[in-house]
TIKOLMI-247057 format. One record per atom (N, C-alpha, C): residue in three letters; x, y, z. Coordinates in steps of 0.1 Angstrom, whole numbers, plus 2048, in hexadecimal, padded with zeros to 3 digits. Example, Ala and Ser with C-alpha at 12.3 -4.5 7.8 and 13.67 -1.06 7.14 Angstrom:
BEGIN
ALA8847C784EALA87B7D384EALA8847DF84ESER8807EA847SER8897F5847SER88180084F
//
This chain:
BEGIN
METC544E16ADMETC494E56B6METC4D4F26BDGLNC444FB6BEGLNC465076C6GLNC3B5096D0SERC3E5106DBSERC345136E5SERC355226E8THRC2B5286EETHRC2C5366F0THRC2F5386FFSERC38541701SERC3C54570FSERC33550714LEUC35553721LEUC2D55D727LEUC3156B722LEUC3C56C71BLEUC41578715LEUC3A57A707GLYC32571702GLYC2B5726F6GLYC3556F6EAMETC3F5676ECMETC495646E2METC4A5556E1ALAC4E5506D5ALAC505426D3ALAC5C53D6DAVALC5A5326E2VALC6552C6E9VALC6C5246DFPROC7A5256DDPROC8151E6D3PROC8250F6D5GLUC845086CAGLUC864FA6CAGLUC944F66CFILEC944F26DBILECA14EE6E1ILECA14DF6E4SERC964DB6EBSERC954CD6EESERC864CA6F0LEUC814C06E9LEUC724BE6EALEUC6E4BC6F8GLUC754B4700GLUC714B170EGLUC724BE716THRC7C4C6714THRC7D4D271BTHRC724DC717LEUC6F4DD70BLEUC654E6706LEUC574E270CGLUC544D670BGLUC474D1710GLUC464D471FSERC504D0727SERC4F4D2735SERC4F4E1739LEUC574E9732LEUC574F7734LEUC4A4FE731ALAC454FB725ALAC38502721ALAC2D4FD72ASERC2C4F072DSERC214EB735SERC224F1743ALAC2E4F2749ALAC2F4F8756ALAC2B507756LEUC2E50E74CLEUC2A51C74BLEUC1B51E74AARGC15516741ARGC0751773FARGBFF51374BALAC04509752ALABFC50475EALABFF50C76AGLYC0851576AGLYC0B51C777GLYC12513781SERC1A50977CSERC20500785SERC2A50678ECYSC2B50079ACYSC365047A4CYSC3F4F87A5LEUC4A4F879DLEUC534ED79CLEUC5D4ED7A8SERC614E17ACSERC6B4E07B7SERC794E37B1TRPC814E97BATRPC8F4EC7B6TRPC984E47BFHISC9E4DA7BAHISCA74D27C1HISCB04CA7B7GLUCBB4C57BCGLUCC44BD7B4GLUCBD4B27ACGLYCBE4B279FGLYCB84A8796GLYCAA4AB793SERCA44B6797SERC964B9794SERC944BD786ALAC884BD781ALAC854C1773ALAC894D0771LEUC874D877BLEUC8A4E677ALEUC994E8779GLNCA14DF781GLNCAF4E0781GLNCB44DC773ARGCAE4D276DARGCB34CD760ARGCB04D8755VALCA54DF756VALCA24EA74CVALCAD4F574FPHECB04F875BPHECBA50275EPHECC74FF759ASPCCB4F275AASPCD84EE755ASPCD94EF746METCCE4EB73FMETCCD4ED731METCCE4FB72DTRPCC8504734TRPCC8512731TRPCD6518732VALCDD51473DVALCEB51973FVALCF4514734GLUCF4508731GLUCFE501729GLUCFA4FF71AASPCEE4FF717ASPCE94FB709ASPCE3507701THRCE1512708THRCDC51E700THRCE75286FFASPCE852E6F3ASPCF35376EFASPCEF5456F1ARGCF654C6FBARGCF355A6FEARGCF75636F2GLYD0055E6EAGLYD055666DFGLYCFE5646D2ALACF355C6D2ALACEC5596C6ALACE55666C1PROCE25666B4PROCDB5726AEPROCCE5756B5LEUCCA5816B6LEUCBD5856BCLEUCB25826B2ARGCA757C6B7ARGC9B5786AEARGC8E57D6B3GLUC8C5806C0GLUC7F5826C6GLUC7F5906CCPROC735976CBPROC685946C2PROC6C5976B3PROC665916AAPROC6A59269CPROC6A5A0696GLUC615A969BGLUC615B6695GLUC6C5BF69AALAC725BC6A5ALAC7D5C46ABALAC855BC6B5PROC8D5B26AFPROC935A86B8PROC9C5AE6C2VALC9B5AA6CFVALCA45AE6DAVALCA85A26E2ALACA35956DEALACA558A6E6ALACA857E6DDASNCB05746E2ASNCB35686DCASNCAD55C6E4ASPCB05506DFASPCAA5446E6ASPCAE5446F5METCBA5476F8METCBE547706METCB655070FHISCB255C709HISCAA566711HISC9C561713VALC9655B708VALC88556708VALC8754B712VALC8F541711VALC8F53671AVALC9253A728GLYC9C543729GLYCA0548736GLYC9555073EALAC8D558736ALAC8155F73CALAC77555741CYSC7454A739CYSC6B54073ECYSC7053974ALEUC7D53574ALEUC8352F755LEUC83537762CYSC85544760CYSC8454E76CCYSC7654D773VALC6C54C76BVALC5E54C771VALC5C53F778LEUC61534773LEUC6052777ALEUC68527787LEUC7452D786LEUC7C52E792LEUC7653779DGLYC6F541798GLYC6854A7A1GLYC5C5447A8ARGC5753A7A2ARGC4B5337A8ARGC505277B1SERC5C5237B0SERC615177B8SERC605197C7PROC595107CEPROC585127DDPROC655137E4GLNC6F50B7E0GLNC7C50B7E7GLNC835197E5LEUC8251F7D9LEUC8952C7D8LEUC815377DELYSC745367DFLYSC6C5407E6LYSC6F5417F4GLUC745367FAGLUC77536808GLUC8453D80CTHRC8C540801THRC99546803THRC97555801SERC9955D80ASERC9756C809SERCA357480ASERCAF56E80ASERCBC57580CSERCC756F803LEUCCF5787FELEUCDB5737F7LEUCE7570800ARGCE557480DARGCF0573816ARGCF6565817SERCED55B818SERCF254D81ASERCFA54880ESERCF654C801SERCFD5487F6SERD0A54F7F4LEUD0A55C7F7LEUD175637F6LEUD20561801GLYD1B55C80DGLYD24559818GLYD2D56481CALAD3A56181EALAD4456B822ALAD46576819LEUD4257480CLEUD4457F802LEUD38589802HISD2E58780AHISD2258F80AHISD2659E80CASPD2F5A1815ASPD325AF818ASPD395B680CSERD405AE803SERD475B47F8SERD3E5B77ECVALD315B17ECVALD285B37E2VALD1D5BE7E6ILED1C5C97DFILED135D47E4ILED055D07E0LEUCFD5CD7EBLEUCEF5C97E9LEUCE75D27F3THRCDA5D37EFTHRCD15DA7F8THRCCD5D1803GLUCC95D680FGLUCC65CF81AGLUCB75C9819THRCB05CD80ETHRCA35C880CTHRCA35B980BPROC995B2811PROC985A380FPROC965A0800LEUC9C5957FCLEUC9B5917EELEUC8D5917E8ASPC8458C7F0ASPC7658B7ECASPC6F5987EAGLNC765A37EEGLNC705B07EDGLNC795B97E3TYRC825B27DCTYRC8A5B97D2TYRC825BF7C7SERC845CC7C4SERC7E5D37B9SERC865CE7ACLEUC815D27A1LEUC895CF795LEUC965D6795ASPC975E379AASPCA35EA79CASPCAD5E27A5ASPCA75DC7B0ASPCB05D57B9ASPCB65C87B3VALCAD5C27AAVALCB25B67A3VALCBE5B979AGLNCBC5C4792GLNCC65C7789GLNCD35CC790ASNCD15D479BASNCDD5D87A2ASNCE45CC7A9ALACDD5C27ADALACE35B77B3ALACEB5AF7A8VALCE55AE79CVALCEC5A7791VALCF95AE78EALACF85BB78DALAD045C378AALAD0F5C2795ALAD0A5C17A1ALAD145C07ADALAD1B5B27ACLEUD145A87A8LEUD1B59B7A6LEUD2459B79AGLND215A278FGLND2A5A3784GLND375AA788LEUD365B5790LEUD415BC793LEUD4B5B579CGLUD465AC7A5GLUD4E5A47AEGLUD515967A9PHED4C59379DPHED4D585799PHED5B57F799THRD64586792THRD72580791THRD7957E79FARGD755867A8ARGD7B5857B6ARGD7557A7BEMETD6B5747B9METD655697C0METD6C55C7BETYRD7655B7B6TYRD7D54F7B3TYRD8B54F7B6SERD905447BASERD9F5437BDSERDA45367B6TYRDB05367B1TYRDB652B7AATYRDC15257B3SERDC05187B5SERDCB5117BCSERDD25087B2VALDDF5097B1VALDE75017A8VALDE54F27ABGLYDE24EB7A0GLYDE04DD7A1GLYDD24D97A5GLUDCA4E37A9GLUDBC4E07AEGLUDB14E77A6GLYDB44F37A1GLYDAA4FA799GLYDA35057A0TYRD9850A79ATYRD9151579FTYRD875117AAVALD8551A7B4VALD7B5187BEVALD745267C0ALAD675257C1ALAD5F5317C4ALAD5E5347D3GLYD5F5407D6GLYD5E5447E4GLYD505447EACYSD465427E2CYSD385427E6CYSD3053A7DCASPD245387DFASPD1B5307D6ASPD165397CBVALD1E53B7C1VALD1A5447B6VALD0D5407AFGLUD0C5337ADGLUD0152E7A5GLUCF45307ADGLUCF452E7BAGLUCE85317C2GLUCE453F7C2ALACEE5487C3ALACEB5577C3ALACE455A7B5CYSCEA5557AACYSCE455879DCYSCD655379CVALCD45467A1VALCC65407A0VALCBC5487A8LEUCC054D7B4LEUCB75557BCLEUCB35627B5LEUCBC5687AELEUCB95757A6LEUCB157179ALEUCB3566794LEUCAB562788LEUC9C56078DALAC9B55A799ALAC8E55779EALAC865647A1ARGC8D56E7A7ARGC8757B7AAARGC8358279ELEUC8C582794LEUC89587787LEUC7C581781GLYC7B574782GLYC7056C77DGLYC63570784GLNC63574791GLNC57579798GLNC52586792TRPC5C58E78DTRPC5859B787TRPC53598779LEUC5958F772LEUC5558C764LEUC47586763ALAC4258076EALAC3657976EALAC2A582771VALC2C58E774VALC21597778VALC205A4770ARGC155AA770ARGC135B876DARGC105BF77ATRPC155CB77CTRPC125D2789TRPC0F5E1786ARGC095E7790ARGC065F578FARGC0D5FC79BASPC15606798ASPC1C60D7A2ASPC136177A8GLYC1561A7B5GLYC0C6247BCGLYC0C6327B6THRC176357AFTHRC186437A9THRC1064479DASNC0B639796ASNC0463B78AASNBF663378BALABF362F797ALABE6628799ALABDA632796GLYBD062C790GLYBC463478DGLYBB862D78EGLYBAD63378CGLYBA062D78EGLYB9B627780ALAB8E62677FALAB89620773ALAB8C627766GLYB8E634768GLYB9163D75CGLYBA063E759ALABA8636760ALABB763875EALABBB63574FALABB462C749ALABB862873BALABB6633731THRBAD63C735THRBA964772BTHRBB165472FARGBB865473AARGBC066073DARGBCB663734ALABD066E734ALABDC67172CALABE8669731ALABF1667728ALABFD65F72CALAC04666738PROC0965E742PROC0F66374EPROC1B66C74BTHRC1D676752THRC2967E750THRC34677756GLUC4067C754GLUC4C676759GLUC4C675768METC4767F76FMETC4767F77DMETC3D674783GLUC3367077AGLUC2966777FGLUC2D65877CMETC37656773METC3A64976FMETC4164177APROC3F63477BPROC4662B785PROC5562C782ARGC5C62A78CARGC6B62B78AARGC70620781GLUC6A614781GLUC6F60A778GLUC6D60D76AALAC62615767ALAC60619759ALAC69624755LEUC6C62E75FLEUC7563975CLEUC83634759ARGC87629760ARGC9462475EARGC95619753GLYC8B61774CGLYC8B60E740GLYC8A5FF744HISC875FC750HISC855EE754HISC775E8752ALAC6D5F1751ALAC605EC74FALAC595F5744ALAC4F5EE73EALAC465F5734ALAC395F973BLEUC34604738LEUC2860973ELEUC1D609733ASPC11602736ASPC0660272DASPBFC60D72FALABF260E727ALABE8619727ALABE0618734GLUBDF60D73BGLUBD860B747GLUBE060E753GLYBEC612751GLYBF561575DGLYBFC609763PHEBFB5FE75CPHEC025F2761PHEC105F075BCYSC195EB763CYSC275E975ECYSC295DA75CCYSC335D7753CYSC385C9752CYSC475CB74EVALC4F5C1751VALC5D5C174FVALC605C3740ARGC685CC73CARGC6C5CD72EARGC755C272ALEUC735BD71ELEUC7B5B2719LEUC8A5B5719ASPC8D5C1714ASPC9B5C4713ASPCA25C6721ALAC9A5C972BALAC9F5C9739ALACA25BB73EALAC995B273BALAC9B5A473FALACA759E737VALCA95A272BVALCB459D723VALCC15A2729PHECC15AE72EPHECCD5B4734PHECD25AC740METCC85A8748METCCB5A1754METCCF592751LEUCC758C748LEUCCA57F744LEUCD857D73EASPCDC587736ASPCEA586730ASPCF458573BALACF358D746ALACFC58D751ALACFC580759LEUCF057B75CLEUCEE56F764LEUCF356375DHISCEF562750HISCF3556748HISD02556746SERD08562744SERD16562743SERD1D55E750METD1956375BMETD1F55F768METD1E55076ALEUD1254B768LEUD1053D76ALEUD18534761GLYD19538754GLYD2153074BGLYD3053074ELEUD3553C752LEUD4353D755LEUD46535763HISD3D53776CHISD3E530779HISD3F521777ARGD3751B76EARGD3850D76CARGD45508765LEUD4A51075BLEUD5650D755LEUD6250D75FLEUD62518768LEUD6D519771LEUD6D50E77CTHRD6150C782THRD6150278DTHRD624F4788ARGD604F177BARGD614E4776ARGD6F4E176FALAD774EC76EALAD834EB766ALAD8D4E276ESERD944DA766SERD9F4D276CSERDAC4DA76CALADB34DA777ALADC04E1778ALADCA4D9770ARGDD14DF767ARGDDB4D875EARGDE94DF760ASPDEC4E276CASPDF94E976FASPE044DF76DASPE0D4E2763ASPE184D9760ASPE244E275BALAE2D4E5764ALAE384EE761ALAE404E9756GLUE434DC756GLUE4B4D674BGLUE454D773DALAE384D573DALAE304D6730ALAE304E472CALAE2E4EE735ALAE2E4FC732ALAE3B50072CSERE464FB731SERE534FF72CSERE564FA71EARGE4E4F1719ARGE504EC70BARGE4A4F5701VALE414FE706VALE3B5076FDVALE445136FBVALE495156EFVALE5351F6ECVALE4D52B6E5LEUE4E5376EBLEUE495436E5LEUE5554B6E0ALAE535526D4ALAE5E5596CEALAE5A5686CBALAE6456F6C7ALAE6257E6C4ALAE575806B9HISE575776AFHISE4D5796A4HISE3F5766A9HISE3D56D6B3HISE3056B6B9HISE2B5786C0HISE3557E6C7HISE3258B6CEHISE2E5966C5GLUE355976BAGLUE335A26B0GLUE255A06A9ALAE235936A5ALAE1759169DALAE0A5916A5SERE0B5906B2SERDFE58F6BASERDFA59C6C1GLYE005A76BDGLYDFE5B36C5GLYDEF5B86C5GLUDE95B86B9GLUDDB5BC6B8GLUDD15B36BFVALDD55A66BEVALDCC59C6C4VALDCD59E6D3PHEDD95A16D9PHEDDA5A36E7PHEDD15AF6EBPHEDD15BA6E4PHEDC85C56E8PHEDBA5C16E9THRDB55B96E0THRDA75B46E0THRDA65AB6EDHISDAF5A26EFHISDAE5996FBHISDAF5A1708SERDB75AB709SERDB95B2715SERDAC5BA718METDA65C070EMETD995C7710METD8E5BE714THRD8E5B270ETHRD845A8712THRD865A4720ALAD925A2724ALAD9559E732ALAD915A873CASPD915B5738ASPD8E5C0741ASPD7F5C3741CYSD775BC739CYSD695BE739CYSD635B6744VALD5A5BC74CVALD535B5757VALD4B5AA751VALD4A59E757VALD43593752VALD3559674FGLYD30593743GLYD2359573FGLYD215A2737THRD2A5AC738THRD285B9732THRD295B9723ILED315AF71DILED335AF70FILED265AA709ALAD2059F70EALAD1359B709ALAD085A570BGLND085AC716GLNCFE5B7718GLND005C270ETYRD0C5C670BTYRD0E5D1701TYRD0A5CC6F3ALAD0E5BF6F0ALAD0B5BA6E3ALACFC5B96E0HISCF45B76EAHISCE65B66E8HISCDF5C36EALYSCE45CB6F2LYSCDE5D96F4LYSCE05E16E7PHECEB5DF6E1PHECEF5E76D5PHECF25DD6C9ALACE85D46C7ALACEA5C96BEALACEE5CE6B0TYRCE95D96ABTYRCEC5DE69ETYRCF95E669DLEUCFF5E96A8LEUD0B5F16A8LEUD185E96ACPHED165DE6B3PHED215D76B9PHED2A5D06AFHISD375D36B0HISD405CD6A7HISD4E5CB6ADSERD505D06B9SERD5D5D06BFSERD5C5D06CEILED655C86D5ILED665C86E3ILED685D66E9SERD705DE6E2SERD735EB6E7SERD665F36EAGLND5B5F16E2GLND4F5F86E5GLND4A5F56F3ALAD4A5E86F6ALAD455E4703ALAD4D5E970FILED5A5E970DILED635ED718ILED625FC71ATYRD61604710TYRD61612711TYRD53617715TYRD48610711TYRD3B613715TYRD3A612724ASND3F60872AASND3E606739ASND4960D740SERD5561073ASERD60617741SERD66621737PROD5F62D736PROD6363772CPROD7263B72EASND7863A739ASND8663E73CASND9063373BTYRD8B628735TYRD9461C734TYRDA061F72DGLNDAB619732GLNDB861A72BGLNDBD60D727ARGDBF60B71AARGDC35FE715ARGDD15FA71BLYSDD25ED71DLYSDDE5E7723LYSDE95E6718LEUDF55E671CLEUE005E4713LEUE055D5715GLNE095CF70AGLNE0E5C170BGLNE1C5C1712LEUE1E5B771ALEUE2B5B5721LEUE375B3717PROE435B871APROE4E5B5711PROE505A6710LEUE575A1705LEUE59593703LEUE6058C70FALAE6A593714ALAE7258D71FALAE6958A72BARGE5F59272EARGE5558F739ARGE4C583735LEUE48583728LEUE3F578724LEUE4656A724LEUE5356A723LEUE5A55E723LEUE5D558731GLUE5A56073BGLUE5B55B749GLUE5055174CSERE53548755SERE4953E759SERE3F545762THRE33540762THRE2854676BTHRE2753C777THRE2B541783THRE2B53978FTHRE2454179AARGE2353A7A5ARGE1D5407B1ARGE2753F7BDASPE2A54A7C3ASPE3454A7CEASPE2E5457DBALAE375447E5ALAE3353F7F2ALAE285477F9GLUE275547F5GLUE1D55D7FBGLUE1055D7F3GLYE0F5547E9GLYE035537E1GLYE0155D7D6ARGE0C5647D2ARGE0C56E7C8ARGE105687BBASPE0A56B7B0ASPE0D5667A3ASPE1956E79DARGE22566797ARGE2E56C791ARGE2E568782GLYE32571779GLYE3356E76BGLYE27573764PROE26571757PROE1C57774EPROE0E571751PROE0457A751PRODF6574752PRODF256D745ALADE8565747ALADE355D73BALADDE566730VALDD8571733VALDD357A729VALDDE57F720ASNDEA582726ASNDF558771EASNDFB57C715LEUDFA56F71ALEUE00564712LEUDF755F707LEUDEA561709LEUDE155A700LEUDE355E6F1ALADE556B6EFALADE65706E1ALADF25696DALEUDFD5676E2LEUE095616DCLEUE075526DALEUDFF54C6E3LEUDFD53D6E2LEUDF453B6D5LEUDEC5446D1LEUDE45426C5LEUDED5426B9GLUDF85486B9GLUE015476AEGLUE075396ACLEUE075316B7LEUE0C5246B6LEUE0151B6B0ARGDF551D6B4ARGDEA5156AFARGDDE51E6AAPRODE052569FPRODD552E69APRODC8527697ASPDC851A696ASPDBC512693ASPDB351169FVALDB85146ABVALDB05136B7VALDAA5206BAPROD9C5216BAPROD9652F6BBPROD955336CAVALD925406CCVALD905456D9VALD815496DALEUD7A5446E4LEUD6C5466E6LEUD6A5506F1PHED6155A6EFPHED5E5646FAPHED505626FEGLUD4C569708GLUD3E56770DGLUD3356A703HISD365726F9HISD2C5756EFHISD2E56D6E2THRD385646E2THRD3A55C6D5THRD3A54D6D8GLYD335496E3GLYD3153B6E5GLYD385346F1ALAD4053C6F8ALAD47536704ALAD3C53070EGLYD3F524712GLYD3551D71BGLYD29518715HISD28519708HISD1C513701HISD205056FBARGD194FB6FFARGD1D4EE6FCARGD1D4EB6EDGLYD134F16E5GLYD134EF6D7GLYD1F4F56D0THRD235016D4THRD2F5086CETHRD3C5006D1HISD3D4FB6DDHISD494F46E1HISD4A4E66D9ALAD3E4E16D7ALAD3D4D46D0ALAD434D56C2ARGD434E16BCARGD484E36AFARGD574E56AEGLND5E4E66BAGLND6C4E86BBGLND734DD6C2ALAD7E4D86BDALAD854CE6C4ALAD8B4D46D1TRPD904E06CFTRPD954E86DATRPD914F76D8ALAD8F4FE6E3ALAD8D50C6E2ALAD925136EETRPD9951E6ECTRPD9D5266F8TRPD9052E6FCVALD8F530709VALD8453970EVALD8A544716LEUD87550711LEUD8B55C719LEUD7F56371DTRPD7D56372ATRPD70567730TRPD7356F73DALAD7057C73CALAD75585747ALAD85584745ASPD8C582750ASPD9A58074FASPD9E572751PHED9556874FPHED9855A751PHED9B554743VALDA654C742VALDA9545736VALDA9536739LEUDA152F730LEUD9F521732LEUDA151A724LEUDA450D724LEUDA4506717LEUD994FB718VALD904FB70FVALD844F370FVALD834E9703ASPD804DD706ASPD7F4D36FBASPD714D26F5THRD6F4C96ECTHRD634C76E5THRD574C36EEARGD5B4BD6F9ARGD504B8703ARGD4E4C370EMETD534CF70CMETD524DA715METD594D7723GLND634CF722GLND6B4CC72EGLND774D672EALAD774DE739ALAD814EA739ALAD8E4E6741SERD994EC73DSERDA54EA743SERDAA4F8747ALADB14F9753ALADB6505758ALADC550375DALADCC50E75DALADDA50D761ALADDF51B765LEUDE851C76FLEUDED529772LEUDF552F767ASPDFD526760ASPE0552A754ASPDFD525748ALADF952E740ALADF152B734ALADF852272AARGE0652272BARGE0E51A722ARGE0C50B725ALAE08508731ALAE054FA735ALADF84F572ELEUDEF4FE72BLEUDE34FB723LEUDE74F9715ALADEF502710ALADF3501702ALADFA4F46FFALAE014EF709ALAE084E2707ALADFF4D7705LEUDF24D870ALEUDE84CD707LEUDE54CC6F9LEUDE64D86F1LEUDE34D86E3LEUDEE4D16DBGLUDFA4CF6E1GLUE054C96D9GLUE014BA6D7ASPDFA4B46E0ASPDF64A66DEASPDE94A46D7ALADE24AF6D4ALADD54AE6CEALADD64AB6BF
//
């Protein structure tokens, strides 16, 4: 079964119940409630965990720029934008809490955000994302603000733009506007000039699909990583970590893998997926994404073996001592090469991908997790404690 979305594309077959409810709500102009356990919440959960942001692009067929995640996500955005509960919230301040001042946002109320404002706010969250989390030994990761609510509010505002065609005052015209010459660059709306909106012959704008894809990649990535981090079980076990023995040949054999991992860890969350879709026919290496966003990037050097053999601990002042997980991961793969590493663009956080792996490492931004086939994540200050779990597998 397929149904048509407001974007004029076929909604993919994910779940019959989900498709029917989603398509019916869109056609009927429904305003669904947003609360714990609601139908809208269930569709949202499905979108975050069961759609693959890294899947091949399929829509529109003549020039694909979107996959199932983007299509369902665009429909979900419209439903979120109509929700009475989300319309009542006009500020991101409450969801960001004490971290609000560290995220660069416009002072414009959320319900007045332009497309530029939405994209800028998404980028601001991406830039601050890794600093929003703290890890406590034996307890796990805790977010310093309500990351999920902030993302939902931005999805809802994006949905309000996706649901309309609008005419900017700079290109408004009378009855003869459709027959006028195409507007000059100075007459075009700023959203069209910046590539966020498409301008038709009548002078009306609508959100460009590739612009929506760009924002959905970032928001879906942040939401997926957020859920893995905040649900991860802390598996800190110094004795187990000490049983994992690394040697010089592991260090020598893993050099190139470390370079890939270190560049991945230095990529801002969401930017690899964004680059992979923006340049779908060119993308083949993580280095493209990191240098596109940071042209002056300097590749990291691996630590010497003596440093890598130190235990990773936290001192009394809360500072981490010893090798970071990103430096250890490449060596740990030499011990169990059958355990894959998943990234944000290769299935990390996607239930279907994890279901095909008994275990998988996840390297997402600079976070390293070990995830089982049921998408239950484990975290540890010393990544060797996670590798110890594989000894019993």
